ZAMARGU-4260 file (C-alpha; in steps of 0.2 Angstrom, whole numbers, plus 5000, padded with zeros to 4 digits):
<rodrens>
0) 5000/5000/5000 | 5006/5017/4996 | 5000/5033/5005 | 4995/5047/4994 | 4997/5065/4998
5) 4978/5067/5002 | 4979/5053/5015 | 4971/5039/5005 | 4980/5023/5002 | 4982/5014/4985
10) 4989/4997/4980 | 5006/4999/4971 | 5011/4983/4961 | 5029/4986/4958 | 5041/4971/4955
15) 5057/4980/4960 | 5060/4992/4974 | 5062/5010/4967 | 5078/5020/4969 | 5082/5039/4967
20) 5098/5047/4965 | 5099/5065/4971 | 5114/5076/4967 | 5118/5094/4974 | 5132/5105/4968
25) 5140/5121/4976 | 5135/5116/4994 | 5142/5127/5008 | 5149/5119/5024 | 5132/5122/5033
30) 5122/5114/5019 | 5134/5099/5019 | 5132/5098/5038 | 5113/5096/5036 | 5115/5082/5023
35) 5128/5073/5034 | 5116/5074/5049 | 5102/5066/5039 | 5114/5053/5034 | 5120/5050/5052
40) 5102/5049/5058 | 5102/5031/5050 | 5084/5028/5050 | 5069/5027/5038 | 5065/5043/5029
45) 5049/5049/5020 | 5052/5054/5002 | 5040/5061/4988 | 5045/5063/4970 | 5033/5076/4964
50) 5038/5073/4946 | 5031/5055/4946 | 5016/5055/4958 | 5009/5062/4974 | 5014/5046/4983
55) 5026/5046/4999 | 5039/5032/5000 | 5048/5025/5015 | 5066/5025/5010 | 5083/5023/5017
60) 5100/5031/5011 | 5108/5017/5002 | 5123/5027/4996 | 5131/5044/5001 | 5146/5053/4993
65) 5153/5070/4995 | 5167/5079/4986 | 5176/5095/4987 | 5173/5105/4971 | 5190/5108/4963
70) 5186/5126/4958 | 5184/5131/4976 | 5201/5125/4982 | 5209/5142/4982 | 5194/5152/4987
75) 5190/5157/5005 | 5173/5148/5005 | 5174/5130/5001 | 5160/5122/4990 | 5155/5104/4990
80) 5145/5092/4979 | 5135/5078/4987 | 5126/5063/4980 | 5113/5053/4989 | 5105/5037/4983
85) 5088/5033/4991 | 5081/5015/4991 | 5063/5011/4994 | 5060/4997/5007
</rodrens>
């Protein structure tokens, strides 16, 4: 059963678990700290992909990667990129 945004439930007949990859560029230290705290929380999250449907999914973080952007090495404010892969459970 999938819970819709209006509170109703619908049956979702999917053979495979869904995955979503989210990527951010030019994150500040504070923004990166927020993503790291969500990753460290290490529990189920609720995720809605508004491009596909109004359904909310229970997901876990399957993969988390961060990189320092090369063009910010010599700047006073460092910028980062981050990629999170969410997997439905």
